[in-house]
PDB file as gemmi writes it, atoms N, CA and C in Angstrom:
CRYST1    1.000    1.000    1.000  90.00  90.00  90.00 P 1                      
ATOM      1  N   MET A   1     -31.562  82.849  74.668  1.00  0.00           N  
ATOM      2  CA  MET A   1     -32.079  83.267  73.273  1.00  0.00           C  
ATOM      3  C   MET A   1     -32.996  81.999  72.727  1.00  0.00           C  
ATOM      4  N   GLU A   2     -34.071  82.763  72.025  1.00  0.00           N  
ATOM      5  CA  GLU A   2     -34.507  81.675  71.446  1.00  0.00           C  
ATOM      6  C   GLU A   2     -34.291  81.593  69.764  1.00  0.00           C  
ATOM      7  N   PHE A   3     -34.333  80.215  69.248  1.00  0.00           N  
ATOM      8  CA  PHE A   3     -33.769  80.243  67.838  1.00  0.00           C  
ATOM      9  C   PHE A   3     -35.246  80.440  67.002  1.00  0.00           C  
ATOM     10  N   THR A   4     -35.079  81.070  66.171  1.00  0.00           N  
ATOM     11  CA  THR A   4     -36.237  81.097  65.084  1.00  0.00           C  
ATOM     12  C   THR A   4     -35.934  80.491  63.708  1.00  0.00           C  
ATOM     13  N   ALA A   5     -36.954  80.217  63.287  1.00  0.00           N  
ATOM     14  CA  ALA A   5     -36.964  79.539  61.913  1.00  0.00           C  
ATOM     15  C   ALA A   5     -35.807  79.875  61.292  1.00  0.00           C  
ATOM     16  N   MET A   6     -35.424  81.052  60.770  1.00  0.00           N  
ATOM     17  CA  MET A   6     -34.344  81.337  60.209  1.00  0.00           C  
ATOM     18  C   MET A   6     -32.997  81.207  60.883  1.00  0.00           C  
ATOM     19  N   ASP A   7     -32.748  80.986  62.000  1.00  0.00           N  
ATOM     20  CA  ASP A   7     -31.592  80.707  62.775  1.00  0.00           C  
ATOM     21  C   ASP A   7     -31.499  79.129  62.323  1.00  0.00           C  
ATOM     22  N   ARG A   8     -32.625  78.743  62.457  1.00  0.00           N  
ATOM     23  CA  ARG A   8     -32.577  76.849  62.135  1.00  0.00           C  
ATOM     24  C   ARG A   8     -31.888  76.678  60.821  1.00  0.00           C  
ATOM     25  N   TRP A   9     -32.610  77.665  59.955  1.00  0.00           N  
ATOM     26  CA  TRP A   9     -32.454  77.368  58.684  1.00  0.00           C  
ATOM     27  C   TRP A   9     -30.897  77.705  58.279  1.00  0.00           C  
ATOM     28  N   ILE A  10     -30.211  78.477  58.579  1.00  0.00           N  
ATOM     29  CA  ILE A  10     -29.128  79.071  58.646  1.00  0.00           C  
ATOM     30  C   ILE A  10     -27.886  78.099  59.037  1.00  0.00           C  
ATOM     31  N   GLU A  11     -28.413  77.211  60.362  1.00  0.00           N  
ATOM     32  CA  GLU A  11     -27.699  76.494  61.076  1.00  0.00           C  
ATOM     33  C   GLU A  11     -27.700  75.111  60.064  1.00  0.00           C  
ATOM     34  N   GLU A  12     -28.820  74.803  59.278  1.00  0.00           N  
ATOM     35  CA  GLU A  12     -28.858  73.705  58.556  1.00  0.00           C  
ATOM     36  C   GLU A  12     -27.901  73.700  57.234  1.00  0.00           C  
ATOM     37  N   ILE A  13     -27.927  74.967  56.688  1.00  0.00           N  
ATOM     38  CA  ILE A  13     -27.198  75.351  55.356  1.00  0.00           C  
ATOM     39  C   ILE A  13     -25.689  75.473  55.919  1.00  0.00           C  
ATOM     40  N   LYS A  14     -25.167  75.947  57.209  1.00  0.00           N  
ATOM     41  CA  LYS A  14     -24.018  75.892  57.491  1.00  0.00           C  
ATOM     42  C   LYS A  14     -23.385  74.257  57.759  1.00  0.00           C  
ATOM     43  N   GLU A  15     -24.332  73.689  58.202  1.00  0.00           N  
ATOM     44  CA  GLU A  15     -23.859  72.118  58.400  1.00  0.00           C  
ATOM     45  C   GLU A  15     -23.584  71.615  57.066  1.00  0.00           C  
ATOM     46  N   ILE A  16     -24.375  71.643  56.103  1.00  0.00           N  
ATOM     47  CA  ILE A  16     -24.354  71.235  54.781  1.00  0.00           C  
ATOM     48  C   ILE A  16     -23.126  71.761  54.089  1.00  0.00           C  
ATOM     49  N   MET A  17     -22.619  72.907  54.499  1.00  0.00           N  
ATOM     50  CA  MET A  17     -21.389  73.480  53.577  1.00  0.00           C  
ATOM     51  C   MET A  17     -20.220  72.992  54.517  1.00  0.00           C  
ATOM     52  N   ILE A  18     -20.474  72.861  55.554  1.00  0.00           N  
ATOM     53  CA  ILE A  18     -18.887  72.304  56.319  1.00  0.00           C  
ATOM     54  C   ILE A  18     -18.973  70.982  56.159  1.00  0.00           C  
ATOM     55  N   LYS A  19     -20.029  70.275  56.008  1.00  0.00           N  
ATOM     56  CA  LYS A  19     -19.750  68.499  55.406  1.00  0.00           C  
ATOM     57  C   LYS A  19     -19.423  68.559  54.068  1.00  0.00           C  
ATOM     58  N   ALA A  20     -19.549  69.331  53.203  1.00  0.00           N  
ATOM     59  CA  ALA A  20     -19.332  69.483  51.766  1.00  0.00           C  
ATOM     60  C   ALA A  20     -17.721  70.043  51.858  1.00  0.00           C  
ATOM     61  N   ARG A  21     -17.162  70.874  52.392  1.00  0.00           N  
ATOM     62  CA  ARG A  21     -15.885  71.131  52.690  1.00  0.00           C  
ATOM     63  C   ARG A  21     -14.782  70.314  53.231  1.00  0.00           C  
ATOM     64  N   GLN A  22     -15.387  69.389  53.949  1.00  0.00           N  
ATOM     65  CA  GLN A  22     -14.736  68.126  54.378  1.00  0.00           C  
ATOM     66  C   GLN A  22     -14.649  66.982  53.675  1.00  0.00           C  
ATOM     67  N   ARG A  23     -15.424  66.891  52.931  1.00  0.00           N  
ATOM     68  CA  ARG A  23     -15.586  65.840  51.639  1.00  0.00           C  
ATOM     69  C   ARG A  23     -14.509  66.247  50.611  1.00  0.00           C  
ATOM     70  N   ILE A  24     -14.776  67.847  50.231  1.00  0.00           N  
ATOM     71  CA  ILE A  24     -13.819  68.067  49.121  1.00  0.00           C  
ATOM     72  C   ILE A  24     -12.415  68.032  49.940  1.00  0.00           C  
ATOM     73  N   ALA A  25     -11.947  68.378  50.931  1.00  0.00           N  
ATOM     74  CA  ALA A  25     -10.465  68.346  51.636  1.00  0.00           C  
ATOM     75  C   ALA A  25     -10.401  66.625  51.667  1.00  0.00           C  
ATOM     76  N   ARG A  26     -10.973  65.943  51.925  1.00  0.00           N  
ATOM     77  CA  ARG A  26     -10.551  64.485  51.879  1.00  0.00           C  
ATOM     78  C   ARG A  26     -10.291  63.868  50.486  1.00  0.00           C  
ATOM     79  N   ASP A  27     -11.199  64.261  49.592  1.00  0.00           N  
ATOM     80  CA  ASP A  27     -11.099  63.814  48.116  1.00  0.00           C  
ATOM     81  C   ASP A  27      -9.664  64.468  47.555  1.00  0.00           C  
ATOM     82  N   MET A  28      -9.616  65.768  47.780  1.00  0.00           N  
ATOM     83  CA  MET A  28      -8.354  66.188  47.155  1.00  0.00           C  
ATOM     84  C   MET A  28      -7.278  65.884  47.895  1.00  0.00           C  
ATOM     85  N   ASN A  29      -7.217  65.492  48.966  1.00  0.00           N  
ATOM     86  CA  ASN A  29      -5.982  64.732  49.569  1.00  0.00           C  
ATOM     87  C   ASN A  29      -5.705  63.446  48.950  1.00  0.00           C  
ATOM     88  N   SER A  30      -6.746  62.711  48.771  1.00  0.00           N  
ATOM     89  CA  SER A  30      -6.753  61.599  48.047  1.00  0.00           C  
ATOM     90  C   SER A  30      -6.465  61.545  46.471  1.00  0.00           C  
ATOM     91  N   VAL A  31      -6.599  62.442  45.876  1.00  0.00           N  
ATOM     92  CA  VAL A  31      -6.029  62.784  44.280  1.00  0.00           C  
ATOM     93  C   VAL A  31      -4.893  63.180  44.655  1.00  0.00           C  
ATOM     94  N   MET A  32      -4.476  63.999  45.316  1.00  0.00           N  
ATOM     95  CA  MET A  32      -3.096  64.271  45.325  1.00  0.00           C  
ATOM     96  C   MET A  32      -2.193  63.302  45.922  1.00  0.00           C  
ATOM     97  N   LEU A  33      -2.326  62.599  46.631  1.00  0.00           N  
ATOM     98  CA  LEU A  33      -1.826  61.163  47.044  1.00  0.00           C  
ATOM     99  C   LEU A  33      -1.522  60.375  45.796  1.00  0.00           C  
ATOM    100  N   ASP A  34      -2.540  59.993  45.341  1.00  0.00           N  
ATOM    101  CA  ASP A  34      -2.336  59.007  43.832  1.00  0.00           C  
ATOM    102  C   ASP A  34      -1.728  60.074  42.843  1.00  0.00           C  
ATOM    103  N   THR A  35      -1.804  61.027  42.854  1.00  0.00           N  
ATOM    104  CA  THR A  35      -1.121  61.975  41.591  1.00  0.00           C  
ATOM    105  C   THR A  35       0.494  61.855  41.798  1.00  0.00           C  
ATOM    106  N   TYR A  36       0.899  62.127  43.167  1.00  0.00           N  
ATOM    107  CA  TYR A  36       2.169  62.199  43.695  1.00  0.00           C  
ATOM    108  C   TYR A  36       2.814  60.531  43.517  1.00  0.00           C  
ATOM    109  N   TRP A  37       2.090  59.751  43.922  1.00  0.00           N  
ATOM    110  CA  TRP A  37       2.639  58.604  43.851  1.00  0.00           C  
ATOM    111  C   TRP A  37       2.849  57.923  42.252  1.00  0.00           C  
ATOM    112  N   GLN A  38       2.101  58.587  41.184  1.00  0.00           N  
ATOM    113  CA  GLN A  38       2.411  58.364  39.872  1.00  0.00           C  
ATOM    114  C   GLN A  38       3.499  58.991  39.323  1.00  0.00           C  
ATOM    115  N   VAL A  39       3.820  60.285  39.860  1.00  0.00           N  
ATOM    116  CA  VAL A  39       5.030  60.937  39.463  1.00  0.00           C  
ATOM    117  C   VAL A  39       5.857  60.484  40.327  1.00  0.00           C  
ATOM    118  N   GLY A  40       6.049  59.823  41.569  1.00  0.00           N  
ATOM    119  CA  GLY A  40       7.301  59.240  42.115  1.00  0.00           C  
ATOM    120  C   GLY A  40       7.640  58.031  41.355  1.00  0.00           C  
ATOM    121  N   ARG A  41       6.716  57.107  40.773  1.00  0.00           N  
ATOM    122  CA  ARG A  41       6.611  55.886  40.082  1.00  0.00           C  
ATOM    123  C   ARG A  41       7.576  56.390  38.562  1.00  0.00           C  
ATOM    124  N   SER A  42       7.133  57.410  38.131  1.00  0.00           N  
ATOM    125  CA  SER A  42       7.598  57.890  36.694  1.00  0.00           C  
ATOM    126  C   SER A  42       9.246  58.498  36.983  1.00  0.00           C  
ATOM    127  N   ILE A  43       9.440  58.843  38.094  1.00  0.00           N  
ATOM    128  CA  ILE A  43      10.851  59.205  38.437  1.00  0.00           C  
ATOM    129  C   ILE A  43      11.711  58.299  38.557  1.00  0.00           C  
ATOM    130  N   VAL A  44      11.150  57.171  39.292  1.00  0.00           N  
ATOM    131  CA  VAL A  44      12.002  56.073  39.749  1.00  0.00           C  
ATOM    132  C   VAL A  44      12.203  55.267  38.338  1.00  0.00           C  
ATOM    133  N   GLU A  45      11.056  55.100  37.456  1.00  0.00           N  
ATOM    134  CA  GLU A  45      11.354  54.471  36.322  1.00  0.00           C  
ATOM    135  C   GLU A  45      12.227  54.889  35.204  1.00  0.00           C  
ATOM    136  N   ASN A  46      11.942  56.490  35.070  1.00  0.00           N  
ATOM    137  CA  ASN A  46      12.902  57.100  34.483  1.00  0.00           C  
ATOM    138  C   ASN A  46      14.266  57.640  34.623  1.00  0.00           C  
ATOM    139  N   GLU A  47      14.417  58.338  35.816  1.00  0.00           N  
ATOM    140  CA  GLU A  47      15.311  58.589  36.429  1.00  0.00           C  
ATOM    141  C   GLU A  47      16.452  57.651  36.848  1.00  0.00           C  
ATOM    142  N   GLN A  48      15.700  56.661  37.394  1.00  0.00           N  
ATOM    143  CA  GLN A  48      16.638  55.495  38.225  1.00  0.00           C  
ATOM    144  C   GLN A  48      16.496  54.386  37.419  1.00  0.00           C  
ATOM    145  N   ASN A  49      15.886  54.031  36.351  1.00  0.00           N  
ATOM    146  CA  ASN A  49      15.492  52.818  35.663  1.00  0.00           C  
ATOM    147  C   ASN A  49      15.000  51.820  36.337  1.00  0.00           C  
ATOM    148  N   GLY A  50      14.238  52.204  37.190  1.00  0.00           N  
ATOM    149  CA  GLY A  50      13.607  51.154  38.155  1.00  0.00           C  
ATOM    150  C   GLY A  50      14.296  50.705  39.336  1.00  0.00           C  
ATOM    151  N   GLU A  51      15.679  51.462  39.474  1.00  0.00           N  
ATOM    152  CA  GLU A  51      16.424  51.139  40.616  1.00  0.00           C  
ATOM    153  C   GLU A  51      16.197  52.131  41.674  1.00  0.00           C  
ATOM    154  N   LEU A  52      16.439  51.249  43.282  1.00  0.00           N  
ATOM    155  CA  LEU A  52      16.167  52.328  44.345  1.00  0.00           C  
ATOM    156  C   LEU A  52      16.856  53.711  44.444  1.00  0.00           C  
ATOM    157  N   LYS A  53      18.288  53.819  43.702  1.00  0.00           N  
ATOM    158  CA  LYS A  53      19.074  55.040  43.721  1.00  0.00           C  
ATOM    159  C   LYS A  53      19.217  55.432  42.159  1.00  0.00           C  
ATOM    160  N   ALA A  54      19.566  56.779  41.859  1.00  0.00           N  
ATOM    161  CA  ALA A  54      19.637  56.907  40.687  1.00  0.00           C  
ATOM    162  C   ALA A  54      21.194  57.041  40.606  1.00  0.00           C  
ATOM    163  N   GLN A  55      21.732  57.333  39.360  1.00  0.00           N  
ATOM    164  CA  GLN A  55      23.165  57.074  39.239  1.00  0.00           C  
ATOM    165  C   GLN A  55      23.671  58.597  39.688  1.00  0.00           C  
ATOM    166  N   TYR A  56      24.790  58.432  40.230  1.00  0.00           N  
ATOM    167  CA  TYR A  56      25.593  59.557  40.973  1.00  0.00           C  
ATOM    168  C   TYR A  56      25.862  60.663  39.776  1.00  0.00           C  
ATOM    169  N   GLY A  57      25.487  62.178  40.174  1.00  0.00           N  
ATOM    170  CA  GLY A  57      26.038  63.082  39.463  1.00  0.00           C  
ATOM    171  C   GLY A  57      25.170  63.315  38.458  1.00  0.00           C  
ATOM    172  N   LYS A  58      24.016  62.782  38.081  1.00  0.00           N  
ATOM    173  CA  LYS A  58      23.089  63.179  36.805  1.00  0.00           C  
ATOM    174  C   LYS A  58      22.557  64.215  36.875  1.00  0.00           C  
ATOM    175  N   ARG A  59      21.850  64.627  37.932  1.00  0.00           N  
ATOM    176  CA  ARG A  59      21.387  65.968  37.992  1.00  0.00           C  
ATOM    177  C   ARG A  59      20.121  65.948  37.291  1.00  0.00           C  
ATOM    178  N   ILE A  60      19.280  64.852  37.185  1.00  0.00           N  
ATOM    179  CA  ILE A  60      18.015  64.975  36.595  1.00  0.00           C  
ATOM    180  C   ILE A  60      17.071  65.460  37.334  1.00  0.00           C  
ATOM    181  N   LEU A  61      16.856  65.290  38.401  1.00  0.00           N  
ATOM    182  CA  LEU A  61      15.893  66.009  39.126  1.00  0.00           C  
ATOM    183  C   LEU A  61      15.999  67.332  39.415  1.00  0.00           C  
ATOM    184  N   ALA A  62      17.038  67.936  39.216  1.00  0.00           N  
ATOM    185  CA  ALA A  62      17.686  69.500  39.362  1.00  0.00           C  
ATOM    186  C   ALA A  62      16.784  69.891  38.131  1.00  0.00           C  
ATOM    187  N   GLU A  63      17.117  69.418  36.862  1.00  0.00           N  
ATOM    188  CA  GLU A  63      16.390  69.848  35.559  1.00  0.00           C  
ATOM    189  C   GLU A  63      14.804  69.546  35.880  1.00  0.00           C  
ATOM    190  N   LEU A  64      14.525  68.454  35.874  1.00  0.00           N  
ATOM    191  CA  LEU A  64      13.034  68.351  36.031  1.00  0.00           C  
ATOM    192  C   LEU A  64      12.252  69.533  36.730  1.00  0.00           C  
ATOM    193  N   SER A  65      12.774  69.555  37.991  1.00  0.00           N  
ATOM    194  CA  SER A  65      12.529  70.881  38.940  1.00  0.00           C  
ATOM    195  C   SER A  65      12.334  71.904  38.246  1.00  0.00           C  
ATOM    196  N   LYS A  66      13.451  72.246  37.705  1.00  0.00           N  
ATOM    197  CA  LYS A  66      13.267  73.666  36.661  1.00  0.00           C  
ATOM    198  C   LYS A  66      12.568  73.659  35.721  1.00  0.00           C  
ATOM    199  N   ARG A  67      12.261  72.629  34.755  1.00  0.00           N  
ATOM    200  CA  ARG A  67      11.517  72.641  33.791  1.00  0.00           C  
ATOM    201  C   ARG A  67      10.033  72.415  34.241  1.00  0.00           C  
ATOM    202  N   LEU A  68       9.662  71.745  35.327  1.00  0.00           N  
ATOM    203  CA  LEU A  68       8.162  71.620  35.592  1.00  0.00           C  
ATOM    204  C   LEU A  68       7.667  73.034  36.380  1.00  0.00           C  
ATOM    205  N   THR A  69       8.834  73.576  37.184  1.00  0.00           N  
ATOM    206  CA  THR A  69       8.611  74.912  37.621  1.00  0.00           C  
ATOM    207  C   THR A  69       8.080  76.059  36.848  1.00  0.00           C  
ATOM    208  N   LEU A  70       8.889  76.145  35.410  1.00  0.00           N  
ATOM    209  CA  LEU A  70       8.797  76.921  34.399  1.00  0.00           C  
ATOM    210  C   LEU A  70       7.460  77.070  33.839  1.00  0.00           C  
ATOM    211  N   GLU A  71       7.046  75.560  33.418  1.00  0.00           N  
ATOM    212  CA  GLU A  71       5.925  75.055  32.927  1.00  0.00           C  
ATOM    213  C   GLU A  71       4.319  74.600  33.913  1.00  0.00           C  
ATOM    214  N   LEU A  72       4.752  74.659  34.990  1.00  0.00           N  
ATOM    215  CA  LEU A  72       3.443  74.625  35.736  1.00  0.00           C  
ATOM    216  C   LEU A  72       3.417  75.329  37.071  1.00  0.00           C  
ATOM    217  N   GLY A  73       4.443  75.896  37.235  1.00  0.00           N  
ATOM    218  CA  GLY A  73       4.541  77.191  38.534  1.00  0.00           C  
ATOM    219  C   GLY A  73       4.947  75.826  39.641  1.00  0.00           C  
ATOM    220  N   ARG A  74       4.680  76.723  41.007  1.00  0.00           N  
ATOM    221  CA  ARG A  74       5.264  76.349  42.310  1.00  0.00           C  
ATOM    222  C   ARG A  74       4.881  74.903  42.503  1.00  0.00           C  
ATOM    223  N   GLY A  75       5.816  74.315  43.348  1.00  0.00           N  
ATOM    224  CA  GLY A  75       5.451  72.845  43.941  1.00  0.00           C  
ATOM    225  C   GLY A  75       6.467  71.866  43.328  1.00  0.00           C  
ATOM    226  N   TYR A  76       7.325  72.326  42.575  1.00  0.00           N  
ATOM    227  CA  TYR A  76       8.025  71.121  42.025  1.00  0.00           C  
ATOM    228  C   TYR A  76       9.607  71.552  42.375  1.00  0.00           C  
ATOM    229  N   SER A  77      10.007  71.877  43.527  1.00  0.00           N  
ATOM    230  CA  SER A  77      11.330  72.161  43.877  1.00  0.00           C  
ATOM    231  C   SER A  77      11.856  71.027  44.078  1.00  0.00           C  
ATOM    232  N   LYS A  78      13.423  70.898  43.973  1.00  0.00           N  
ATOM    233  CA  LYS A  78      13.922  69.650  43.806  1.00  0.00           C  
ATOM    234  C   LYS A  78      13.599  68.734  45.324  1.00  0.00           C  
ATOM    235  N   SER A  79      13.719  69.434  46.354  1.00  0.00           N  
ATOM    236  CA  SER A  79      13.309  68.597  47.333  1.00  0.00           C  
ATOM    237  C   SER A  79      12.212  67.997  47.702  1.00  0.00           C  
ATOM    238  N   ASN A  80      10.978  68.906  46.908  1.00  0.00           N  
ATOM    239  CA  ASN A  80       9.554  68.182  46.850  1.00  0.00           C  
ATOM    240  C   ASN A  80       9.629  66.875  45.843  1.00  0.00           C  
ATOM    241  N   LEU A  81      10.458  67.019  44.743  1.00  0.00           N  
ATOM    242  CA  LEU A  81      10.361  66.154  43.939  1.00  0.00           C  
ATOM    243  C   LEU A  81      10.912  64.783  44.776  1.00  0.00           C  
ATOM    244  N   TYR A  82      12.077  64.954  45.306  1.00  0.00           N  
ATOM    245  CA  TYR A  82      12.670  63.895  45.989  1.00  0.00           C  
ATOM    246  C   TYR A  82      11.651  63.109  46.980  1.00  0.00           C  
ATOM    247  N   ASN A  83      10.993  63.939  47.935  1.00  0.00           N  
ATOM    248  CA  ASN A  83       9.707  63.475  48.495  1.00  0.00           C  
ATOM    249  C   ASN A  83       8.640  63.065  47.708  1.00  0.00           C  
ATOM    250  N   ILE A  84       8.431  63.151  46.778  1.00  0.00           N  
ATOM    251  CA  ILE A  84       7.641  62.394  45.959  1.00  0.00           C  
ATOM    252  C   ILE A  84       8.046  60.888  45.256  1.00  0.00           C  
ATOM    253  N   ARG A  85       9.525  61.127  44.997  1.00  0.00           N  
ATOM    254  CA  ARG A  85       9.956  59.665  44.765  1.00  0.00           C  
ATOM    255  C   ARG A  85      10.007  59.037  45.963  1.00  0.00           C  
ATOM    256  N   ASP A  86      10.309  59.435  47.104  1.00  0.00           N  
ATOM    257  CA  ASP A  86      10.343  58.564  48.137  1.00  0.00           C  
ATOM    258  C   ASP A  86       9.227  57.973  48.515  1.00  0.00           C  
ATOM    259  N   LEU A  87       8.053  58.620  48.367  1.00  0.00           N  
ATOM    260  CA  LEU A  87       6.671  58.229  48.609  1.00  0.00           C  
ATOM    261  C   LEU A  87       6.520  56.693  47.683  1.00  0.00           C  
ATOM    262  N   TYR A  88       6.916  56.907  46.537  1.00  0.00           N  
ATOM    263  CA  TYR A  88       6.792  55.577  45.839  1.00  0.00           C  
ATOM    264  C   TYR A  88       7.768  54.679  46.266  1.00  0.00           C  
ATOM    265  N   ILE A  89       9.062  54.972  46.334  1.00  0.00           N  
ATOM    266  CA  ILE A  89       9.723  53.939  47.119  1.00  0.00           C  
ATOM    267  C   ILE A  89       9.202  53.280  48.372  1.00  0.00           C  
ATOM    268  N   ALA A  90       8.823  53.873  49.224  1.00  0.00           N  
ATOM    269  CA  ALA A  90       8.106  53.559  50.401  1.00  0.00           C  
ATOM    270  C   ALA A  90       7.008  52.735  50.189  1.00  0.00           C  
ATOM    271  N   TYR A  91       6.135  53.136  49.428  1.00  0.00           N  
ATOM    272  CA  TYR A  91       4.942  52.436  48.910  1.00  0.00           C  
ATOM    273  C   TYR A  91       5.039  51.640  47.588  1.00  0.00           C  
ATOM    274  N   PRO A  92       5.699  51.156  47.074  1.00  0.00           N  
ATOM    275  CA  PRO A  92       5.448  50.787  45.577  1.00  0.00           C  
ATOM    276  C   PRO A  92       4.202  50.195  45.142  1.00  0.00           C  
ATOM    277  N   LYS A  93       3.454  49.708  45.906  1.00  0.00           N  
ATOM    278  CA  LYS A  93       2.164  49.278  45.527  1.00  0.00           C  
ATOM    279  C   LYS A  93       0.942  50.408  46.224  1.00  0.00           C  
ATOM    280  N   PHE A  94       0.538  50.838  45.189  1.00  0.00           N  
ATOM    281  CA  PHE A  94      -0.559  51.812  45.695  1.00  0.00           C  
ATOM    282  C   PHE A  94      -1.578  51.168  46.725  1.00  0.00           C  
ATOM    283  N   GLN A  95      -1.836  50.310  46.332  1.00  0.00           N  
ATOM    284  CA  GLN A  95      -3.078  49.530  47.124  1.00  0.00           C  
ATOM    285  C   GLN A  95      -2.627  49.554  49.089  1.00  0.00           C  
ATOM    286  N   MET A  96      -1.203  49.477  48.902  1.00  0.00           N  
ATOM    287  CA  MET A  96      -0.652  49.661  50.471  1.00  0.00           C  
ATOM    288  C   MET A  96      -0.511  50.825  51.038  1.00  0.00           C  
ATOM    289  N   LEU A  97      -0.601  51.821  50.139  1.00  0.00           N  
ATOM    290  CA  LEU A  97      -1.101  53.415  50.732  1.00  0.00           C  
ATOM    291  C   LEU A  97      -2.346  53.779  50.763  1.00  0.00           C  
ATOM    292  N   SER A  98      -3.310  53.317  49.845  1.00  0.00           N  
ATOM    293  CA  SER A  98      -4.616  53.994  49.780  1.00  0.00           C  
ATOM    294  C   SER A  98      -5.327  53.927  50.856  1.00  0.00           C  
ATOM    295  N   GLY A  99      -6.041  54.822  51.383  1.00  0.00           N  
ATOM    296  CA  GLY A  99      -6.885  54.582  52.443  1.00  0.00           C  
ATOM    297  C   GLY A  99      -6.093  54.832  53.953  1.00  0.00           C  
ATOM    298  N   LYS A 100      -4.603  54.918  53.781  1.00  0.00           N  
ATOM    299  CA  LYS A 100      -3.814  54.794  55.162  1.00  0.00           C  
ATOM    300  C   LYS A 100      -3.480  56.185  55.469  1.00  0.00           C  
ATOM    301  N   ILE A 101      -2.951  56.881  54.431  1.00  0.00           N  
ATOM    302  CA  ILE A 101      -2.431  57.965  55.087  1.00  0.00           C  
ATOM    303  C   ILE A 101      -2.788  59.343  53.844  1.00  0.00           C  
ATOM    304  N   THR A 102      -2.875  60.465  54.127  1.00  0.00           N  
ATOM    305  CA  THR A 102      -2.919  61.548  52.799  1.00  0.00           C  
ATOM    306  C   THR A 102      -1.503  62.245  52.752  1.00  0.00           C  
ATOM    307  N   TRP A 103      -1.526  62.702  51.721  1.00  0.00           N  
ATOM    308  CA  TRP A 103      -0.253  63.513  51.350  1.00  0.00           C  
ATOM    309  C   TRP A 103       0.304  64.314  52.436  1.00  0.00           C  
ATOM    310  N   SER A 104      -0.544  65.332  53.055  1.00  0.00           N  
ATOM    311  CA  SER A 104      -0.247  66.013  54.283  1.00  0.00           C  
ATOM    312  C   SER A 104       0.330  65.167  55.219  1.00  0.00           C  
ATOM    313  N   HIS A 105      -0.442  63.980  55.718  1.00  0.00           N  
ATOM    314  CA  HIS A 105       0.448  63.204  56.868  1.00  0.00           C  
ATOM    315  C   HIS A 105       1.790  62.792  56.302  1.00  0.00           C  
ATOM    316  N   TYR A 106       1.913  62.279  54.953  1.00  0.00           N  
ATOM    317  CA  TYR A 106       3.096  61.439  54.706  1.00  0.00           C  
ATOM    318  C   TYR A 106       4.200  62.781  54.671  1.00  0.00           C  
ATOM    319  N   ALA A 107       3.998  63.653  54.007  1.00  0.00           N  
ATOM    320  CA  ALA A 107       4.915  65.021  53.877  1.00  0.00           C  
ATOM    321  C   ALA A 107       5.537  65.529  55.132  1.00  0.00           C  
ATOM    322  N   GLU A 108       4.418  65.329  56.160  1.00  0.00           N  
ATOM    323  CA  GLU A 108       5.122  65.859  57.553  1.00  0.00           C  
ATOM    324  C   GLU A 108       5.334  64.815  58.617  1.00  0.00           C  
ATOM    325  N   SER A 109       5.675  63.760  57.882  1.00  0.00           N  
ATOM    326  CA  SER A 109       6.069  62.545  58.833  1.00  0.00           C  
ATOM    327  C   SER A 109       7.632  62.698  59.050  1.00  0.00           C  
ATOM    328  N   GLU A 110       8.052  61.743  59.825  1.00  0.00           N  
ATOM    329  CA  GLU A 110       9.411  61.486  60.095  1.00  0.00           C  
ATOM    330  C   GLU A 110      10.184  61.241  58.918  1.00  0.00           C  
ATOM    331  N   TRP A 111       9.613  60.667  57.605  1.00  0.00           N  
ATOM    332  CA  TRP A 111      10.263  60.481  56.716  1.00  0.00           C  
ATOM    333  C   TRP A 111      11.426  61.393  56.232  1.00  0.00           C  
ATOM    334  N   PHE A 112      10.911  62.553  56.409  1.00  0.00           N  
ATOM    335  CA  PHE A 112      11.357  63.729  55.959  1.00  0.00           C  
ATOM    336  C   PHE A 112      12.057  64.776  57.008  1.00  0.00           C  
TER     337      PHE A 112                                                      
END                                                                             
């Protein structure tokens, strides 16, 4: 089958679109990772007063989960907030994390 000028043009446009989608996915993952790291830092600083462990029985993450879910929608389950907090605890300096993994890789890792 012979490629026409139209076929080549369509292939060129498809290539442009595929590359753009890959860049968007990479950039989105980077933004998500940075955002979750910052939220994790906020949890550690506010819920745990900078300590690695929260005070027993405070249930602050449960309340945070409930309020964020009401105001922002899905994605703020208590278990996800624990994962976000643990990301910050595992990588207290974002530079250690940046460029090494994506949020998807981290969330699917053996940490959880």
